[in-house]
DRENDO-1510 file (C-alpha; in Angstrom, 1 decimal, always signed):
<recs>
REC; n; res; u; v; w
REC; 1; MET; +0.0; +0.1; +0.6 .
REC; 2; SER; +1.5; +3.0; -0.6 .
REC; 3; ILE; +2.1; +6.7; +1.4 .
REC; 4; TRP; -0.4; +8.6; -0.3 .
REC; 5; SER; -3.4; +5.7; +0.3 .
REC; 6; ILE; -2.2; +5.5; +4.4 .
REC; 7; LEU; -2.3; +9.5; +5.2 .
REC; 8; VAL; -5.8; +9.3; +3.7 .
REC; 9; PHE; -6.9; +8.3; +7.1 .
REC; 10; PRO; -5.4; +10.8; +8.7 .
REC; 11; ALA; -7.5; +13.2; +6.7 .
REC; 12; LEU; -11.1; +11.5; +7.0 .
REC; 13; PHE; -10.1; +11.2; +11.3 .
REC; 14; ALA; -9.9; +15.7; +10.6 .
REC; 15; ALA; -12.5; +15.6; +8.7 .
REC; 16; GLY; -14.7; +13.4; +11.4 .
REC; 17; MET; -13.8; +15.0; +13.9 .
REC; 18; SER; -13.8; +19.3; +11.9 .
REC; 19; LEU; -17.5; +17.8; +11.9 .
REC; 20; ILE; -18.3; +16.6; +14.9 .
REC; 21; ASP; -16.8; +19.4; +16.7 .
REC; 22; THR; -18.7; +22.2; +14.6 .
REC; 23; THR; -21.9; +20.6; +15.6 .
REC; 24; ASP; -20.8; +20.4; +18.9 .
REC; 25; GLY; -19.9; +23.9; +18.9 .
REC; 26; ILE; -23.2; +25.1; +17.6 .
REC; 27; LEU; -25.3; +22.8; +19.7 .
REC; 28; MET; -23.0; +24.3; +23.3 .
REC; 29; LEU; -23.8; +28.6; +21.4 .
REC; 30; GLY; -27.3; +28.1; +21.3 .
REC; 31; ALA; -27.5; +26.3; +24.6 .
REC; 32; TYR; -24.8; +29.3; +26.3 .
REC; 33; GLU; -26.7; +31.7; +24.8 .
REC; 34; TRP; -29.9; +30.1; +26.3 .
REC; 35; ALA; -28.5; +29.9; +29.4 .
REC; 36; TYR; -26.8; +33.5; +29.9 .
REC; 37; VAL; -29.1; +35.7; +29.1 .
REC; 38; LYS; -30.0; +35.7; +32.7 .
REC; 39; PRO; -27.3; +34.8; +35.8 .
REC; 40; ILE; -30.6; +32.8; +37.7 .
REC; 41; ARG; -30.7; +30.2; +33.9 .
REC; 42; LYS; -27.2; +30.4; +34.1 .
REC; 43; LEU; -27.4; +28.7; +37.4 .
REC; 44; PHE; -29.6; +27.2; +37.1 .
REC; 45; TYR; -28.5; +25.2; +33.1 .
REC; 46; ASN; -25.2; +25.2; +34.5 .
REC; 47; MET; -26.1; +22.4; +37.8 .
REC; 48; THR; -27.6; +20.6; +35.2 .
REC; 49; ILE; -25.0; +20.6; +32.1 .
REC; 50; THR; -22.7; +19.9; +36.1 .
REC; 51; LEU; -24.9; +16.9; +37.3 .
REC; 52; VAL; -25.2; +15.4; +33.9 .
REC; 53; SER; -21.4; +15.4; +33.1 .
REC; 54; VAL; -21.2; +13.9; +37.0 .
REC; 55; LEU; -23.5; +11.2; +35.9 .
REC; 56; ILE; -22.1; +10.1; +32.7 .
REC; 57; ALA; -18.9; +10.3; +33.3 .
REC; 58; PHE; -19.6; +7.6; +37.2 .
REC; 59; LEU; -21.5; +5.4; +34.1 .
REC; 60; ILE; -18.4; +5.3; +31.8 .
REC; 61; GLY; -16.0; +4.5; +35.0 .
REC; 62; GLY; -17.5; +2.2; +35.7 .
REC; 63; ILE; -17.9; +1.2; +32.5 .
REC; 64; GLU; -14.9; +0.8; +32.3 .
REC; 65; ALA; -13.8; -0.5; +35.9 .
REC; 66; LEU; -16.3; -3.6; +35.8 .
REC; 67; GLY; -14.3; -4.3; +32.2 .
REC; 68; LEU; -11.3; -4.8; +34.0 .
REC; 69; LEU; -13.1; -6.9; +36.6 .
REC; 70; LYS; -14.2; -8.9; +34.0 .
REC; 71; GLY; -11.3; -9.4; +31.8 .
REC; 72; GLN; -8.4; -9.8; +35.0 .
REC; 73; LEU; -10.5; -12.7; +36.8 .
REC; 74; ARG; -12.5; -13.5; +34.3 .
REC; 75; LEU; -15.4; -13.4; +35.3 .
REC; 76; THR; -18.8; -15.1; +33.4 .
REC; 77; GLY; -22.5; -14.4; +33.4 .
REC; 78; ARG; -25.3; -12.8; +32.1 .
REC; 79; PHE; -24.1; -9.3; +33.7 .
REC; 80; TRP; -20.0; -9.6; +32.5 .
REC; 81; ASP; -21.5; -10.6; +29.3 .
REC; 82; ALA; -24.0; -7.6; +28.9 .
REC; 83; VAL; -20.9; -5.3; +30.8 .
REC; 84; GLY; -18.5; -6.8; +27.7 .
REC; 85; LEU; -20.6; -6.1; +25.6 .
REC; 86; LEU; -20.8; -2.1; +26.9 .
REC; 87; ASN; -17.3; -1.7; +26.6 .
REC; 88; SER; -16.8; -3.0; +23.1 .
REC; 89; ASN; -20.1; -0.8; +21.8 .
REC; 90; PHE; -18.0; +3.0; +23.5 .
REC; 91; ASN; -19.0; +4.3; +20.0 .
REC; 92; SER; -22.2; +3.3; +19.8 .
REC; 93; LEU; -22.5; +5.1; +23.6 .
REC; 94; GLY; -21.0; +7.7; +22.3 .
REC; 95; PHE; -23.3; +9.1; +20.6 .
REC; 96; ILE; -26.4; +8.3; +23.8 .
REC; 97; ILE; -24.0; +9.9; +25.6 .
REC; 98; ILE; -24.7; +13.1; +22.8 .
REC; 99; GLY; -28.4; +12.6; +22.7 .
REC; 100; ILE; -28.8; +12.8; +26.6 .
REC; 101; PHE; -27.0; +15.9; +26.9 .
REC; 102; ILE; -29.3; +17.1; +24.3 .
REC; 103; LEU; -32.3; +15.9; +26.7 .
REC; 104; ALA; -30.7; +18.0; +29.3 .
REC; 105; TRP; -30.6; +21.1; +27.8 .
REC; 106; ILE; -34.3; +20.8; +26.5 .
REC; 107; GLY; -35.8; +18.7; +29.5 .
REC; 108; SER; -33.6; +22.5; +31.6 .
REC; 109; VAL; -35.4; +24.6; +28.7 .
REC; 110; ILE; -38.0; +22.6; +30.1 .
REC; 111; ILE; -38.2; +22.3; +33.6 .
REC; 112; TYR; -36.8; +25.7; +33.8 .
REC; 113; ARG; -39.8; +27.5; +32.1 .
REC; 114; TYR; -42.3; +25.5; +33.7 .
REC; 115; LYS; -41.3; +26.9; +37.0 .
REC; 116; ASP; -41.0; +30.0; +36.2 .
REC; 117; TYR; -37.3; +30.8; +37.7 .
REC; 118; ASP; -37.8; +33.7; +35.5 .
REC; 119; SER; -40.0; +34.6; +38.0 .
REC; 120; LEU; -36.9; +34.6; +40.8 .
REC; 121; GLY; -34.8; +36.3; +39.2 .
REC; 122; ALA; -37.0; +39.4; +38.8 .
REC; 123; LYS; -37.8; +39.4; +42.1 .
REC; 124; GLU; -34.5; +40.0; +43.5 .
REC; 125; GLY; -33.8; +43.3; +40.7 .
</recs>
């Protein structure tokens, strides 16, 4: 295989990362544009995203730790098979995590509007 054929893979990786990073940037711009209009929104949104980030970090860390235990201790059974399946499909799990963040943003906006938190900021000022 020629060197030029091999060099197409880093270019494809860079193109894919550019697409994903641009999409992420646009989504985050929309989310932060909504959140930074009022200080109470910023606080509410930051707390929501921080909570979701922590939960996802524990989920991924737990899957990784359980996968290591499965591999090192040669554990078997339904649960350990599910752990192995999750460990081998982190690509799909990444798409699910993106969806969770989008749903968290949408849920944050809905709850914020339903609870009328804008009126809390108006009472203080």
